[in-house]
C-alpha positions in Angstrom: 10.0 27.0 8.2 8.6 25.7 4.9 11.4 25.0 2.4 10.2 22.8 -0.4 12.8 20.9 -2.2 11.0 21.3 -5.5 11.5 25.1 -5.1 15.3 24.7 -4.7 15.6 22.7 -7.9 17.9 19.7 -8.2 21.4 18.9 -7.1 24.1 17.8 -9.5 27.7 17.0 -8.7 30.4 17.0 -11.3 32.4 19.0 -13.8 30.8 19.7 -17.1 34.2 20.3 -18.7 35.3 16.8 -17.9 32.0 14.9 -18.0 30.2 15.2 -21.3 26.9 13.8 -20.0 26.8 16.2 -17.0 24.0 18.3 -18.4 21.8 15.4 -19.4 19.4 14.8 -16.5 18.8 11.3 -17.5 22.5 10.3 -17.0 23.8 12.9 -14.6 24.3 12.5 -10.9 20.9 13.5 -9.7 19.2 12.9 -6.3 15.7 12.4 -5.0 14.3 13.3 -1.6 13.7 10.2 0.6 12.4 12.1 3.6 12.2 15.6 5.1 12.4 16.6 8.8 11.1 20.1 9.3 11.5 22.2 12.4 10.8 25.9 13.0 13.9 27.3 11.3 15.6 24.2 10.0 14.8 21.5 7.4 16.8 18.3 6.9 16.5 16.4 3.6 17.7 12.8 3.2 18.7 12.2 -0.5 19.5 9.2 -2.5 20.6 8.6 -6.1 17.8 9.1 -8.6 19.4 6.7 -11.1 20.0 3.9 -8.6 23.7 4.0 -9.2 26.2 3.4 -6.4 26.4 7.0 -5.0 26.6 7.9 -1.3 23.3 9.0 0.3 23.4 12.6 1.2 21.9 14.8 3.9 21.1 18.5 3.2 20.2 20.9 6.0 18.7 24.3 5.3 18.6 26.7 8.2 16.9 30.1 8.2 19.4 32.6 9.5 17.4 35.8 9.7 14.0 37.4 8.9 15.4 38.7 5.5 15.5 35.1 4.2 19.2 34.4 4.5 19.7 30.6 4.6 22.6 28.4 5.5 22.8 25.2 3.3 25.0 22.3 4.2 25.3 19.1 2.1 27.2 16.1 3.4 27.2 12.3 3.2 24.7 10.4 5.4 27.7 8.7 7.1 29.3 12.0 8.0 26.0 13.5 9.1 25.4 10.5 11.5 28.9 10.6 12.9 28.9 14.3 13.8 
């Protein structure tokens, strides 16, 4: 399965009603892709903070569920991913 992170867009966490800088990609909580592990129907992305701030590293898994293109997306911290 080929799921390219650039096609998904970017990941932001926060509440724009409480955080005035949320929509500014230069100051918002954005992540970059450190590595990608691809299998037939599953891709695992290892993400770290794009701004270098002290945010937990994340792991995102994308799994193809059927031939219609339904996908299951799971995002968790790297620590939780490694302890499962």
